[in-house]
N, C-alpha and C positions, 0 to 999 in steps of 0.2 A: 743480537737482540732483535726481537720482533718490533718493527716500527709502530705497530698498532697498539702496543702495550704501554701502560703507564707505570712509572716506577716511583716508589717511596724511598727517599734517602734521609734517614733520621740523623739529625745533628746531635752527636754525643756530647758536645759542649754544653748542651742544655740539660743534660742528665744531672742527677745527684751523683757527683763523682765518687762519693764514698760508697755508693751501691751500684757502680757502673757494671760490674761483672754480672750481677743479677739482672740488670736491665738488658744487657747484651743477650743473655739467654732468653729473656722474655720477648725481645724484638725478633729474634730468630723464630721463636715459636709462633709469633703473630704474622710471620711471612713478609717482613719488610725486605726490600731488595738490596739496599746498600746501607752501610753505616758511614755517615758523613763526618769527616775529621777536618776541622779547621786548624791550619798551622799558620801562626802569626809571629812576626819577628820584632814587633815594636818599632819597625822602621817603615815598611810599606803601609802598615796600619798601626794605630797607636797602642793596640793591645798586644799582649804576649801570652800565647796559649800553648797548645800541644807541640811536641817536637818529635824527632826521629825515634827516640826511645819509646814514646807512647805508641807510635805506629807499630814498632816491633812487638810491643806487648799485646796490641790488638790482634796482630796476625797470629800470635801464639795462643791467644784466648779464644778465637772464633774463626770459623771457616767462612763467615759472611764476607762478601766483597766490600772493600773500602772505597769510598768516594772522597779522595784526598784533595782538599782545596788549599793550595799554597798561596797565602797572602804575604809573600816575602820578596825581598829585592834580589836574592841570589838563590834561585831554585836549585841550581846544580849543587851548590854547597849542601843544602838540606838533603837533597836526594842521594848524595854520596854517603849518607849516614844510615840509610836503610834500603831494603830491597822491596820492590813491588811484587805483588803476587798476581798470577794470571786471573783476570776478571776484575781487577781493581780499575778505578778511573782516577786519573790525576789531572788537575786543572791548575793553570797559572794565569796570571793577569795580562791581558793584552796591553794594559797601560805601561808595562815594562818597556814597551817601544823598542823591540829588538827582534832578531831572528829566532824563530822557534824550531827550525828544521832539525837540528841535532837532538833537541829535547824531545820533539815529537817522535822521531825515529827510535830513540832509546825507549820511550814509554811503550810505543806500539810493538817494538821488538820483543818486549817482555809479555806480550799477550794482553795488554791493557789498553784502555781507551785514553786518548789525550784530549783535553779540553782547554778552551780559553774562556776566562771569566771577564765580564764587562761591567764596569762600575756604572752607577745610574747616570752620570753626566757624560759618559763616553758613547758616541754614536755607534750604531751597528757597523757602519762603514769602516770603522777602525780594523775590522777583521779582514778586509779586502786583501792586504799583502800576504795573508797567511792562509789563503784558500788552499784546500787540499791537505792541510796539516792537522786539522782538528776533527774529532768525532762528535764532540758535544760543545755547546756554548752555555755558559752559566750567566744568566742575567741577574745581576745584583739589584734587588728591589729596595734595599736599604743602603745607607752608607756603611761599608764594611768595618768590622772591628769589634763589635759587641753584640751579645745575645739580647734579644728583646727590643731591638731598635725599631723605630717607627717607619712604616713604609713611605717612600717618597710619593708625594701626590702625583697621580696620573701615570705612574710608572708602568702599570700593568698593560697599558696600550703598547708598550715596547715589545711585548710578546708577539702580537700579531704583526708588528712592523718587522721584527726579526725573522718570523716564519716566512713572510713574503719575500724578504731580502734573500734568505737562504734558498728558497725555491727558485727565485729568479737567477741564481747562480748555479742552478742544478745541484744544489747540496741538499737534496731531499732526504738523504739518510742521516744528516746531522741532527742530533736531538737537542732540544732546548731544555735546559734546567733552570728552574727559578728558585731563588734563594733570598729569604728575608721576609719575615712577617707573613708567612704563607699559611693562612687559616684554611680550614676545609672549604669554606664558602669561596674564598679567593682562588683556591686551587681548582675548584670546579669551573670557575670562569676562565682561568688561564688554560685549562685543558681544552676548552672550546676554541681558544685562540692559537693552539698549536704547541703548548708546552707538554713535555712527556716525563720529565724528571722533576720531582717536587721535594725540595729540602724542607723537612719538617722540624721545627724547633718549638719555642714556647707558644707560638700562636696556633699551631696545628696538632702537635703531638704531646708535648709536655705542658698540658693545660692545667691550671690550678683547680684543685678539687676533683680532678678526673684521673683515672688510672690509664696506663697504656692499653689495657684490655678494652677500655671504653673508647679511647681516642683513635686508635689505629683503624678499627673497622669503620668508624665514621669517615675518616680521611680517605680510606680506600674506596668506599662507596661514592664519595664526592667526585673522585677523579675517574670513576669507572662508568659514569652515566653516559 
């Protein structure tokens, strides 16, 4: 991936699930880069969402790369039930407080990107033991678990903090993804701070009273300035 590019990853959890197939076709036509799939186990986070069978269905339905965010306590168990596809990105949470060497090697070995997600209250320095293992970091701007959550006050400053930290560790190629209440206006600000991947949900893509044909060009323009 070109480090100069900005990427839109649309959260399918925010779609009307009864018409998701049509949305997937529309999103591809409109040139989004990834489809963001939140997998939750009702343990690591309180909600319960998509699982392995949904990922299999997505793979069979579209050629779009998936941006799979595992908010689970046992990522290996979940991953044993589906196969990644080259070009996908898979992220797990640094708060699991464990070694990610084997997991990273497995994901990268399948031609995919491996990422670590960081909750709002977790400092960037928590990534230190895992340097060299991740291609992306996902900064959670909300407390994870539900669509439409309110952005944590002051959390956008963490983007520039993270970019400076990554660069200080010579991790210039690691991309920052931002997830949670990412409006077009906020995305534009965070693009200037060093974010490159923008997870779009109810605040930026699935906006009330607007179609995808309206919101995605606005969002793309905001991050491309």
